[in-house]
N, C-alpha and C positions, 0 to 999 in steps of 0.2 A: 854530600848531602847534609842538611842541616837537621836540627830536632824536629822541627815542624813537619817537614817532608818525610822524615822516618815515621813520625807519629801518625801522620795521614795514611802513609802505605799500610801501617799496622792497623788502620781503621779504629784508632782510638778517640774516644769522645774529648771535649774541650777540657773536661775536669781530669780525665786520665793523663792528658798532654801537660796539664799545669803540674800534675803530682809527679810525673816522669821528669820534668824539667827541674823540679825542686829537689828530687832524689839525686840527680846528677850534681847538682851544686852542693848539696849536704855532703855527698860522697867525696867531692873534690875537697872539701873543707876539711873532712875527717883525714884525708891523706895529707894535704897541706900542712896541717898544725904541727904534727910531730917531726916534720922533715925541715921546718924553717930553721936556718942557721946564719947568723950574722948578716942580716939584711938580705939574703939570698935564699933560693930553694934549689936543691938538687933532686932530680927524679930519675931514678932508674927504672925505666918503663918495664924491664923484665921481671923485677921485684914486685912493682905496684899491680901487675895484672896476673900473677901466679894464683891468687885467689879467685878471681874472676873470670871465667872463661866464655863470658858472653861477648862475643867478638863485635856484635852490633853497637854496644854502647862504649868501646873504647875510644872510638873517634870523638865522641862527645865529651868524655870525660878528659881527654887530653886537651881539647879546645877549653874546656872551664879551667883547667889547671894553668893553662896560659894567662888567664884574666888575673 
């Protein structure tokens, strides 16, 4: 499932979709920044998602972290 389909299924408006997409990007950047180390990044997904129990957005966040 991609972000557009997820938002469509949740009946979000275009503005809500754009906000959701930007929130995912912002969250991914906030996670990436302190974890960067010598031209690479290590993600322990168990630690990344301990604070966020929303199962629906984990997939989108992982995809954004890959970019």
